[in-house]
C-alpha positions in Angstrom: -51.8 -124.4 16.5 -52.3 -123.9 20.2 -54.2 -126.3 22.5 -57.8 -125.2 23.3 -60.0 -125.9 26.2 -63.5 -127.2 26.1 -64.8 -123.7 26.6 -63.0 -122.1 23.7 -62.9 -125.1 21.3 -64.3 -124.2 17.9 -67.4 -125.9 16.4 -67.3 -128.3 13.5 -68.3 -126.4 10.4 -70.4 -129.3 9.2 -72.2 -130.8 12.3 -71.7 -128.2 15.0 -70.0 -130.5 17.5 -67.2 -129.1 19.6 -63.8 -129.7 17.9 -61.3 -130.7 20.5 -57.6 -131.4 20.2 -57.8 -134.9 18.8 -56.1 -136.7 15.9 -59.4 -136.7 14.0 -59.6 -132.8 14.0 -59.1 -131.2 10.6 -58.6 -127.5 9.8 -58.9 -125.9 6.4 -57.2 -122.5 6.1 -58.2 -120.1 3.4 -57.8 -116.4 2.6 -61.0 -114.3 2.2 -60.8 -110.5 1.7 -57.1 -110.6 2.7 -57.9 -112.3 6.1 -57.0 -115.8 7.1 -60.1 -117.9 7.8 -59.9 -121.3 9.5 -62.7 -123.8 9.1 -62.7 -126.6 11.7 -64.0 -130.1 11.3 -64.3 -132.9 13.9 -63.5 -135.7 11.5 -62.6 -136.6 7.9 -66.2 -137.6 7.4 -67.5 -134.1 8.2 -64.8 -132.5 6.1 -65.7 -134.7 3.1 -69.4 -133.9 3.4 -68.7 -130.2 3.6 -66.3 -130.4 0.6 -68.9 -132.3 -1.5 -71.5 -129.6 -0.8 -69.2 -126.7 -1.7 
């Protein structure tokens, strides 16, 4: 993955916070309709909450 700046950093799929390049950042890749989709999370906690709801 490439480094991102604050302006182009993705938002956490769960809480909406900006996801920077930190050790806590999590990315879940999937394929939907033949396209790669990346879901970004700011922490393990947000990822676990999102996984439990889906």
